[in-house]
N, C-alpha and C positions, 0 to 999 in steps of 0.2 A: 256522369263524371263532370266535375266543374273544371272549366278551363282556366288557364292562368289569367286570361282577360277578365273572366267573371269574378275570380278571386280578387283581382285588383280593384274591380268595380265595387265589390262588397266593402273593402277597406275604405275606399274613397267615399262611398255613400255614408258609411258610419261616421267618418270624420266630418263630413258636411253636416250631418244631422246633429252631431255633438256640438259643432260650432254654433248651430242655431239655438242651442239650449235644450234642456230636458223636456221630454213630452209631458203633457198635462196628465196628472193622475186621475182627473175627474172622469167619471163614467156616467152615462154614455158619452161618446165623442161623436157629434153629429154636425151636419150643416144646419142652419137655422130653420129650414123648412121640414125637418124630420124630428120626430119625438118618439121615445120608447114607450110601448104600451104594456108589454108583458113578456115574461120568459117562462117557457115550459120545459122542465127537465125530463129526461127519459130514464126510466128504471133500468138498472143493470140486469140483463137476462142472458143466459147462456154464456156467462163469463162474469168478470168483475168490473168492467169499464162501463160507466153510465154514459148517456148522451150519444156522442159520435153520430150526429145527424149527417145524412148524405143528400140525396135528391129529394124533390118535393113536387107533388102535383095536386090538383084540386078537382072536386066534383060536387054536384048538387044532387041530393037524394032525399026524397020524401019532404021536400020543402025546406030542407036545411042544407047549409054549406059546410063542406069538409075539406081540410087539408090532409093530404096523405104524405107523411114524412118518413122517408126511409132512414135506415141506420145500419151501422156495423153491429152485428150480433144481437141487437136489442129489438129487432123486428120492425114492422111497419106501424108507425104511430098514427092512429086515426083521430084527428082533432076536429071537434065541432067549432067552426069559426063563424057561425051564423051571426053572433055578436062578438066581434074580435076582442073587445075589452073583457069579455067573460069567457074567452076561449078555454077549452079544457080537452084533455085526452080522454076520449070516451071508450076506446077499445084499442087493442094491440093485436096485429096479426103476428103471432109468435113464430118467427122464422130466424133461426140462428145462423145467419150467413154473413159474409162480407161482400160489400158493395151496396146492396139494397137500392139499386136503381129501380124506380117505380114508374109505370105508365098505366093510366086508367083508360079503358076503352069499352066500346059496346059493339054489338053485332046486329045487323038489320033483321036477321031471321031469329033473333032471341029478344024480342021486344020486352022492355021492362026489366031487363037484367043488366047489371053493371059489373065489369071485371077489372082486375088489375094484374099486371105482369110484374114480377118481383125477382131480382136477379141474385144469383150466387156465383161469385167469380173464383176466388182462390180458397175459400174456407166454407165448409158446411158442417155443422155439428152432428148432423144425422139423427139427432134425438128430439129436437124441438117439434112443436105441433105441426108445422108445414110438412116435415118429413114423415111424421106418423100418419097424417091424413093422406099424403100421396101414396104411401106404402099400402094403406088400407084399400086404396082404389086400384091397386095392382101395378103401380109404377115401380120400377127398379131404381131406387134412390140411394142405395148404399154401395160404397166401394168394398173391396175384399177385406179391408182393414176395419170396416164398420163406420168409417167417416162418411159424410154425405157426399153424393155426387154433385157436380156443379152444373148449372144451367139456369132455366127460368121456371119458377113456380107461377101458375095461374090460379088466382083465387076469385071467388065471387064475393062482392061487397054490396049486393043489392040491399041487404040488411047490414048497415055499416057497424052495428054493435056486435055482429056475429059473423065476421069474415071466415070463409072456409075454403080450403084448397080443393080445386076441382080438376087440376091437370098439372103435368110436369113435362118439360122438354129438356133433355140432357144436351149440353154442349161440352164436349170433352175438354176444350181449351178454356172453358169457363164462359160466363156471361157477364161481361163488364158493364155493358149498357144494352138495353133492349128497346126496340122501336116497333110498335104495332102499326101496320098499314091502316090508313083511314077507313078502309072497309071493315076492319076488325078481323079479317080472315087470314092475315099473314103476319108472322113474327120474324123480324129481322134482327139478327144478333151481331153485336160488336164485341169481339173477345179481347182486343187491345193487347195481344201478346207482342213482345218485343222482337228484335231481329232474329232471335233463335227460331222463330216460327217460320222463317223463310223455307227451311227444309221440308216443312209440312204443308206447303202450298197456301200462302196467305189468301184470305178471301172473306166475304160476308156470307154467313150462313142464314138461310131463311127456311121457314117451316110453315106448312099449311095448317092453320088452326081453325078452319071453318067448322069442322066437327070438334068443338073445343075440348071435349073430354077424351078424344082420341086423335091426337096430333098426327099429321102425316109424316112422311120421311123428310129428313132435313137435306136440303140441297145447298150448293155453294156457288157464289159468283166470284170467280178468281179476280184478284187485284194485281196490278203490275207491281213488280218488286222495285223499290226505290232505295237509294242510299239514305242512311240515317238510323234512328232508333228502331225502326220497324216499319212494316207496310200493311199491318192489319188495321181494320177499322176500330177507332176508339169510340166513335159516336156517329149516329145517323139520324137525319131529320127528313121527313116527307113534306112536300108542299101540301096545301089544303086539299087539292083534288087527288092527290096520291099518284100523280103522273111523273113526279121526279123525286129522287132521294139525293141528299147531300151528305157525304161522309167525310168526316175529319179522320184521316187514316194515318195518324202518327207522323209520317214524313211526306204526306201529300194530301191534296184535296181531290175528291172524286165526285163527279156528277153522274147520276145513274137514271136512265129511262125506266120508270116503273109503271108505264101505262098498262102493261100486263105484269102485275106483281109476282106472278109465278114464273116469269121469264125475264128478269131484269137484264138490261144491257148498259154497258158503260158508254156515256157520252164523251167524257173527257177526264183525264187525270192531269192535275197541274201542280206545280211546285213553287215554293217560295223559300229560298235558302235562309231567310231571316227568321222563319218560324221554327222554333226548336221542337215543339210537340204540338201537332195539329190535334186539338182536343174536342172542339165542337164547331159545327158549321150550320148556320140556320139561314133560310131564305126569307126575304121580305120585299114588299113592293111599295114604292113611293111615287108620287106625282111631282114632276118638276113644274117650273113656273109657267110652262106652256100647256100644262094639262096632260103631258105625255107620261104614261106609266113606265117606270124604270125598275128593273128587278136587281136586287142586291143580295150579297151573301156576307154575313157577319161571321168571322172566323176568329176563334180564341186560341192563343198560344199558352199552353200550360207549361211554362218554362221549366225545364229539367224534370218534367213529370211531377211538379209540385214538391220536389225534394227540398229539404231544408237549405236555406241560403243565408238567412240572417239579415237580409236587407230588403227595403222597399224602394222602388218597385222592381218587379221582374217582368214576366211575360205580359203583353198587352193584347189589343184587339185589332184585327185587320179587316178591311172592307174591300169587297170586289163588286164590280158591276157585271151582271150576267144577262143583260137584256138582249133578246134576239140572238143574232149570230155570236155575240160575246159569250154565250153559254159554252161554245166550243173552245174559246180561248179567253177565260175571264180576265177582265181589266182591273188591275190594282188601283183602287181609288185613294186609300189612305190608311192611317194608323193612329190609334189612340192609346194613351197610357195615363195612369193617375199621376198626380204631382206630389205625392207624399215621399219625400226623400228622407229616410230615417232607418235606423236599425229596427228590426221587428221586436215585438215585446219579449220574445225569447231570442236573445242575441245570436245564438248559433243554430238553434233548431227551428226557428220561425220561418214561415214561407209567406210570400206576398206576390202571388201571380194571379192573373185573371183565371176565373173558373166558370162554373155553370151559370148560364144566362138565359133570359127569356125575352123575346121581342114582341111588343104590342104594336102591330102594324098600323092600325087606325089612329092611335095616339102618337105614333112615331117616337116611341119610348122603348128603351131596353133596360131591364134590371139585371144586375150581374154581381156575383159573389167574387171576392178578391182575397180570400183567406184572411190573413192578419189585418188587411185593410178593410175588412168587413163587407158591407153591401154598398153598391154604387148605382146611381140612376143616370142614364145617358139619354140626351136628346139627339135623335137621329135626323131631325128635319133638315139640318144644314147640309146633308149629303148632296141634295139636288140643287142645281143651278139652272140658269136659262139655257135654252137650246139655240145654238148659232148655226144657221144653215143645216139644221137637222142633226147637228152633232152636239150631244149633251155634254155639259161641263160640270165640274164639281163645285158645290157651294162653299160655305165657310166651314164645313166639316162637322164633326161630332163634338158635343159639349157635355161635360158633367154638370148635372143640376141638383144633385143630392148625394149625401153619403151618411153612413151610420155604422158605428162599431163600438165595441167595448175593448178595454185593455185586455188582451188575451184572447180576443176573438180568433176563430179559425173557420171562417164561413165557407161552406161548400157550395151552397146554392141560395139564390135570392130571387123570389118570384112573387107575383100577385095574380089573383084570379081575374081581377077587373079594375078598370080605371074609370073614374067619373068622366063622361064624355065632354063636359064643359069645364068644370073646375080643375080636372086633372088630379084630384085627390084620390088616395087609395091607401090600403094597408099592405105593407110589404112583409113577407114572411122569409126569414133567414134561417136556413137549416145549418147548424154549426156543429163541428165535431167536438168542440170543447164545451158548448153551452146548451145544446139541444135546440129548441125552437125559440127564436126571438121574433116578436111582432112589433113592427114600427108603423107609425102614422106618417104618411108623406102628404104635404100640402102642395098642390100643383102651382098655385100662384101664377097661372098663365105660363108655366114652364120657365119662370125666371129663376136663375140659379141663386142659391143662398150664398152668403159671404164665404163660407168654407168650401164651396164647390169650385173645383178648378179643373186640372187635367191638361194634357198636351195633345194637340192634334197636329199631324204632319201629313202632307200629301203623299201619294204613293212614291213619287220620285224622290222626295226628301227622305222618306223612311228608308228606301232601299239604299240611298247614298249613306245615310247614317249607319245602317247596319253593316254595309260593306266596309266602312271605316273601322267599325268595332271588330270585325273579323280579322282585320289586318293588325299588325303590331301597333298598340296604342302609343301615342306620343306621351311625353312626360306630363303628368297631371290630367290625362284624359280620363273621363268618368262616363262610360257609355250609358248605363241605365239612368244615371243621375241627369245627364244632359237631356235624355229623352223626356224626362219629367219636368224640366225647367220651362 
């Protein structure tokens, strides 16, 4: 539900953008250090809507590199990106589901084999290849009405040209996002159900998949009930060692001890009233000027659940420090949002909130999708400052150093498998609900921002004050999101 304040902001932002003049019709629209390489469209399967790209992951198989691009209804697109300029869809894992969150993983006791987890949340056609293959293996994959059950399909992609279903785990509330523990032996499910789920005990479901063809019983880690849109997990990320998991749980952030992934324990649950929808939370480590390692958490706000709002910008990105004892009480460091103040390309139906991102810790870079604002590249190195008397302070914050979109973009995820360690160059892959897959070339240029790269950084205290003012009755002429972007 859009509040009166948000509606006033939409009108004010639209007026401000109109006063600045019409947006350029030229496509692509990029910062100078980004150029478009190629677009790959997805064939309409199990319905009549083509494209509708969702999440994306990467893997290397048989000496070749692949992008694994999920979609609504049209299956997992397996794209050979060994030579990005000649990228092509070489196979499709035909699975008629909605969400299509994908994760690639391996298991130590299954050497040479590569698997993917692929999610079905609210819709499963029950007739596409993944359902037929799972049924042939003995899994109960159909509801009484013949439609497909929801949950997570596990497929083997060791031969990427011939993906095949090998297992299925049902999650009655659906599988919005799935996360496999680094061991490859545990599947953690985020169902993202809204507040109506409270009566059914909100929590994170997890399943033993060490015997991958015969998953164990599903267990649940209960989550505390919080005020807001809901308290189920929307997304979950493990650290590299698998000892911690970080959940964006709609109305809260949750840090979980997963040292024993079969017996997770909550370390802390923390709130931020300025975050409308906790959508993704990823950890990363940086070194400050004294060489001290500091641990951070990047949290994205999918404002209004990415409902149409018609204006840019909406939800942004929040940063916390969780070093040492701060893990129990994360310290808010700051907030970033883009600086495009304009109506979306679809004046009423367009959406322009931060969405799926990926952090490259060594390069101190994050790539992030922003729906109608396309793909963004953020420099995280400014988060750290010097330490005074052992107390770390914040540097000059996060900066945008690249952007890319087309008129009409609706970018769900923006990721890259690798960044050149010296030049900072790479190919960026944007999975888009309107366009399918766009491939961009990003020139690092020593992480210098292009002329079109901007954005607004605010310290934690500044951001909290700003959003507290937004939640109160706005003064005449007050433009909350617009001010955040200036």
